[in-house]
C-alpha positions in Angstrom: 170.1 31.7 -11.0 171.4 31.8 -14.5 175.1 30.6 -14.8 178.1 32.7 -14.4 180.0 32.3 -17.9 183.8 32.0 -17.2 185.9 32.6 -20.3 189.0 30.8 -20.5 191.4 32.1 -23.3 194.3 29.7 -22.5 194.7 26.2 -21.8 197.0 26.3 -18.8 195.6 29.4 -17.4 192.2 28.3 -15.6 189.7 29.6 -13.3 191.6 28.6 -10.4 190.5 29.1 -7.1 187.4 31.2 -8.4 185.7 27.7 -9.3 186.7 26.5 -5.8 184.6 29.5 -4.5 181.7 28.9 -6.7 181.5 25.2 -6.1 181.9 25.7 -2.5 179.2 28.0 -2.3 176.6 26.3 -4.7 176.8 28.9 -7.3 176.2 27.8 -11.1 178.6 28.3 -13.9 179.7 27.4 -17.1 183.3 27.5 -18.9 183.8 28.1 -22.4 187.4 27.9 -23.9 187.8 30.6 -26.8 191.1 28.9 -27.7 188.9 26.1 -29.1 186.4 28.1 -30.9 183.7 27.4 -28.5 180.8 29.3 -29.2 179.7 32.2 -27.0 176.1 31.6 -25.1 173.4 34.2 -25.4 173.9 37.1 -23.0 170.5 36.8 -21.8 171.3 33.3 -20.8 173.9 34.2 -18.3 173.8 36.2 -15.1 177.6 37.5 -15.5 180.9 37.1 -17.0 184.3 36.4 -15.7 187.0 36.9 -18.5 190.6 35.3 -17.9 194.1 35.9 -18.9 195.6 35.0 -22.2 199.4 35.0 -23.7 198.4 37.1 -26.6 198.1 41.1 -26.3 194.9 42.8 -26.6 196.4 45.6 -28.4 196.8 43.0 -31.2 193.7 41.2 -30.8 192.6 41.7 -34.4 195.2 39.5 -35.8 193.7 36.4 -33.7 190.2 34.9 -34.8 189.3 33.9 -31.7 190.2 36.9 -29.8 188.3 39.1 -32.4 184.9 37.1 -31.6 185.9 37.6 -27.9 186.3 41.4 -28.2 182.7 41.6 -30.1 181.1 39.4 -27.4 182.6 41.7 -24.7 181.2 44.6 -26.6 177.6 42.8 -26.3 178.2 42.6 -22.6 179.6 46.3 -22.0 176.1 47.6 -24.0 173.9 45.7 -21.5 176.2 46.6 -18.7 176.1 42.8 -17.6 178.1 42.5 -14.5 181.7 41.6 -15.8 185.0 41.1 -14.2 188.4 40.7 -16.2 191.6 39.3 -15.0 194.8 40.4 -16.4 194.2 40.2 -20.4 190.3 40.2 -19.3 190.7 43.6 -18.0 193.1 44.8 -20.8 190.1 43.7 -23.8 187.6 45.1 -21.8 189.6 48.3 -21.4 189.9 48.3 -25.4 186.2 47.8 -25.6 185.6 51.0 -23.4 187.8 53.2 -25.7 191.0 53.0 -23.7 194.6 52.0 -25.0 196.4 48.9 -24.2 200.5 49.2 -24.6 203.7 47.7 -23.2 204.5 48.4 -19.4 207.7 49.7 -18.9 208.5 46.6 -16.7 207.3 42.9 -17.0 205.8 41.6 -14.0 206.2 38.0 -13.1 206.0 37.1 -9.7 204.0 38.4 -6.4 203.7 42.0 -5.6 202.3 44.5 -3.6 198.9 46.6 -4.9 197.7 49.6 -3.0 194.2 50.8 -3.0 193.5 54.1 -4.2 191.0 56.5 -2.3 188.1 55.4 -4.5 189.3 51.8 -4.0 189.0 51.9 -0.3 185.5 53.3 -0.3 184.3 50.8 -3.3 182.6 48.0 -1.9 184.2 45.5 -4.5 187.5 45.5 -2.2 185.6 45.3 1.2 187.4 43.2 3.7 190.6 43.4 1.8 193.2 45.5 3.4 195.8 47.6 1.8 198.2 46.8 0.6 198.0 43.5 -0.5 199.8 40.7 -2.1 198.6 39.6 -5.5 200.2 37.2 -8.1 201.4 38.8 -11.8 202.2 37.4 -15.1 202.1 40.2 -17.7 204.0 42.8 -19.8 201.2 45.0 -21.2 199.1 47.7 -19.1 195.9 49.1 -19.7 195.0 52.7 -19.4 192.0 53.7 -17.5 188.7 54.3 -19.7 187.1 57.2 -19.9 184.2 57.4 -17.0 186.1 54.6 -15.1 187.7 55.0 -11.7 191.2 53.7 -10.9 190.8 51.5 -7.6 194.3 50.1 -7.2 198.1 50.9 -8.0 201.3 49.2 -8.0 205.2 50.2 -8.1 206.1 48.9 -11.4 202.8 49.1 -13.0 200.5 51.9 -11.9 197.1 50.9 -12.9 196.1 47.8 -11.3 192.1 48.0 -11.2 189.3 49.9 -12.6 185.4 50.2 -12.3 183.0 51.6 -14.4 179.5 50.5 -13.0 178.8 46.9 -13.3 182.5 46.4 -15.3 185.7 45.8 -13.4 189.1 45.0 -14.9 192.0 43.7 -12.3 195.4 43.3 -13.8 196.6 40.9 -11.4 195.7 37.0 -10.7 193.7 36.7 -7.6 192.7 33.3 -8.9 195.8 31.6 -9.9 196.0 28.4 -8.5 199.3 27.2 -6.4 199.3 24.0 -8.5 199.7 25.9 -11.8 202.6 28.1 -11.1 205.3 25.6 -11.9 203.2 25.0 -15.4 203.5 28.8 -16.0 206.8 28.9 -15.4 207.5 26.1 -17.8 205.6 27.5 -20.4 206.8 30.8 -20.5 210.5 30.3 -19.4 211.7 32.8 -22.1 209.8 35.7 -20.2 211.5 34.8 -16.6 214.9 35.2 -18.3 214.0 38.5 -19.7 213.4 39.7 -16.1 216.3 37.6 -14.3 213.9 35.6 -12.2 214.0 31.7 -11.8 211.2 28.9 -11.5 212.1 28.5 -8.3 211.9 32.0 -7.0 208.6 32.5 -8.7 206.9 29.4 -7.0 208.5 30.3 -3.4 207.5 33.9 -3.4 203.9 32.8 -4.3 203.7 29.7 -1.8 204.7 32.2 1.0 201.6 34.5 0.3 199.5 31.9 -1.1 196.8 31.5 1.6 196.3 35.4 1.9 195.8 35.7 -1.9 193.3 32.7 -2.2 191.4 34.4 1.0 191.3 37.7 -0.9 190.3 36.1 -4.2 187.3 34.5 -2.1 186.4 37.9 -0.8 186.8 39.4 -4.1 184.4 37.2 -6.0 181.8 37.2 -2.9 182.1 41.3 -3.4 181.7 41.1 -7.2 178.7 38.8 -7.0 177.0 41.2 -4.3 178.0 44.6 -5.3 176.9 44.1 -9.2 173.7 42.2 -8.0 174.6 38.7 -9.5 171.8 36.4 -9.0 
């Protein structure tokens, strides 16, 4: 089996529980760090792509050289319809490649929230085994519009568009993958954003700790579904 390519766009935003799942199931993967200007592998050398979060905005990716390179790589993936999973920023850059806008959301979402599957999401096997509504972890200010030809699979209260799919291309706004050990680091790195929404580090950590096991379990189900539904391997 060719390796799954994991694209890490920020030093403190790791693949988290995704690599736990892949390691436990003996699945090969390769991680590249775009912020260190790592080269992208040839598309034909990988089985699929998981593109992670980033503190930069996908609406202004052209202003950041390594993100311009990332956009071009995602465009190559889209042209081949190779299995792709975008998480938060990774979903937003996918939306941009597919011709949809990324804009500021009315409210910044930081912490643990509930999202609900649409009728299309309930019938899509990418969410098989995940009961709706379910808890997710968020840290974002932007939101994607749904690309033409894609289906909206999940919605939220403060941010409507939470997940979409177009063939083998899937984007989710939330962080199923966030590791419980990393949340304090995120809080320390983005303290100004916490102040903007009136939340404390302790509140964000406490919220997440109370739901971590269900979020991690859903991450395992979701990654397994992604690999099965898109026929990775």
